[in-house]
N, C-alpha and C positions, 0 to 999 in steps of 0.2 A: 526541536526537543531531542535530548539524548536519552536513549533507553537501551537496555541489554537485549541481545538477540540469542546468545548462547554462551556457555562457558566451556573450558577445556578440561573439565573434571570428569573422568570416566565414571559411568554408572555401573555398579557391580551387581546389585540385586534389583529385582523388579520392585519399584516403589509403590506398593499396593495402597498404602495409606495416603500418599500424595495424590494418587489418582482418585482415591475415594473422596478426599476432601474437595478436589476439583469437581467431581461429579455431584456431590452434595450441594455445593454452591450453585452449580448450574441447575439442579433440580429445584432448589429453593426459588431461583429466579423464574423458572418456567412455571412451577406449580403454585407457589405462594404469592409471587410478585407479579404475575400476569405478564411477564416479559416487559415490564415497564409501563403497561397500560393502566389507566385509572378506571375504577377506584382501587384496584388490587394493590398498586404500588404504594399509595398513601396508607392504605389500611395495614399492609404488612410492615411498613416502616414504623407506624405508630404502635402496632401490637408487639413487634419483635425487636424494635430498635431500643437502644439504651438512652433513656432520658434522665440525666443526672438529678433534676429537681424531683422526679418521681421517686427515686431511690433514697434521697435524703429528706423526703417529706417536707420540702420547702414550699412555701406559697409561691404561686406563679407571679412573676413580676410584670407580666404582660396581660392585658385583658383579653387577648385573643391568641392563646397558645395553639400551636399546630395540631396537637393531639389532645383529646379529652381524656382526663385521668379520673380514676375512681377513688383515689386516695390510698390504694393498696399497692405497695412497692412490688414491682415485677422483677424479682432478683434473677429470674431465668434469662433476662435480657443481657446479662453479663456475658452469656454464651451465645444466645440466639442472634444477637446483633452481629456476631462475627460471620454469620452465614447470609446476611441480607446485603443488598447493594442498591445504589440509587439510580444507576443507568447501565446501559450495555457497556459503555467504555469503562465505567468503574469496575464492573465484573471482569471484563476481558483483561484489563490492566493488572488487576490483582492476581488472577489465575495465571497470567503469563509469568509473573515473578515467582509464583509458587512452583510452576512447571520447571523453571530454570534452576532454582536454588533448593527446592524441597527434596529432590531425589537424593542428593549427596548428603544432606543432613539426616535423612531417614537411613541412609547407608551406614551412618556413624553410630546408630543406636538401635536399629531394628524397628520393625513396624509398630509393635505395641507401644514401646517407649515413645516413639515419634508421635503417635496419636495423643498420648497424654501430654507430651511436651508442647505440641501445637495448641491444644486447648488451654493449657496453663498460660502460654504466651498471650493468647486471645483474652483471657480473663485479666491478666496483668495490664494489658493495653486498655481494656475497658475501665479498670480501676484508676489508671493514670488519667484518663480523660474525665472520669467522674470527679476526681479531686482537683482537676485543673479549673473547673467551673461548676461547683456543686449546685448552683441555682439555675443552670441552663435548662431551657424547655425544648431545645432543639434535639431531635433524635439523632443518635450516632449509629451508623451502620457501616459495614464493610469488613473484609478480611485483612485489611492493611496492617492492623496492629499485630495479629498473629503472624503474618508474613514478615513483619518487621522482626519478630522473634526468630524466625527462620534465618533471616539475613544476619542477625546478631550472632547466631550460632555459626553461620557460614564463615564470617570474618574471623572468628576464633579458630575454627578448624582448618580453613584453607585460605589464609590471607594472601598468598602469592599466586594462586590459580588465576589464570588470565580469563577475563570476561570480555567477549566481543560486543562492542557498542555500535549503535547506528546513530549517526549525526550528520546532518546536511548531505544526505545521499551518499555517505561514505561509511565504511566500517573500520574500526581499529580495536586493538586488544590492549587492555590495561589490567593490572593486578586487582583482585577483588577488594583488597584493603583500600585502594584508591577509589574505586567505583562506589563501594558501600559506605566508605568514610564520607565521601561527598554527599551521598544520600542522607545520612544521619545528620550531618551538619546543616543541610537544608531544612530538615524537620525541626531541629532545635531553633534555627533562625525563625522559621515560620511560627513555632510555638511561642517564642518570646514576643514576636511582633503581634500576636493575636491576643495577648493579655489585655483584658478590659474591653475587647471587642464584643459586639452583640450580633446575633443573627447566625446563619449557617456558615459553612466553610469546611476546610480540611481539618480533620482531627489530628493535628500535628503531635499533640502530647500522647495520644494513643500509639502513634507510630514509634515515638521515642521510648515510651514505657514498654512496649512489646520488644523493641530492640534490646534494651537493657536487660529485660527478663531473659531473653534468648541467650545473651552473652553469659549470664550467671547460671542459668539452668543447664546449659550444655556441659558445664563442668561436672554436673551430677549425672546427667542422662547419657553421656557418650559411653560407648563400649570400646575399650582400647583394642580388644581383639578384632573387632569389626573395622575400626578406624585404621589399623595397621595395614590393611590391604590397599589403602589408597596411596598411590605413588606420590601425590603432591600434598599430603597432609602437612600441617605446620608450615614451616618456612622452606620447604624443599624445592618448590618450583621457582627458579631464579630467572628463567628466560621464557619468552613466548615460544611454545612448541605445539605445532599442529598434531604431532604424533601422540599428544595426550589423549587423543580419541582412540588409541589402541585398545583392543578388548582385554579386559582383566578377567582371569578365570573366576568363576563363581564356585560355590561349594559343590554343586553337581558336576562341575568340570574339573575337579581335582583339588580345590582349595580345602585345606584341613585346618 
């Protein structure tokens, strides 16, 4: 399996909101989901997960739905589902991607804007999954859609920044546009192949919806003054450079 281990994009400010979202996801896993133990895991997924059929008030097409519904749509699940996960690996994988790509996106807009941006991407991802199968009774959980939004913003902001990948016990660096482009193509392929399928699985359309939302929202949320401090914004980085890790002055160290 191929996965990113780091990027060459310098971090300028402390990404407080990125850290906060990672902490909130971890706390939800520990406090609400019982670290994956039953019955806490199933209860949290049913209570806070997004169930399309619940929000669209459709009759359940199966006689034994996973979660008992009371007929009242739980609209808060559009957001709460973004902080729930199904397993340790699900949580760690999502938080790893947020750790690698979230800091530089937060750098481009500031912490307050990033918090709003992240939640809007999560809601967009939930809505995309909702409309992909309005009658589904399978709960959707996970931060993948919101993180898809972060990756969508990253590919717009820093398409040529090199991302170090791990594959077959080796590492190599490729431009972000290649790595993230490959990721979204896989999500679209998975989404189209899942049309008409029943049962659980990966919420491919949530990933794609979050990604598209991130690409569009970044055009509004980015702060050009903050973004101008990044040496590899836009199409500026043309070759793999280890010295991309050089320290960039922060406001306290002389940036004006």
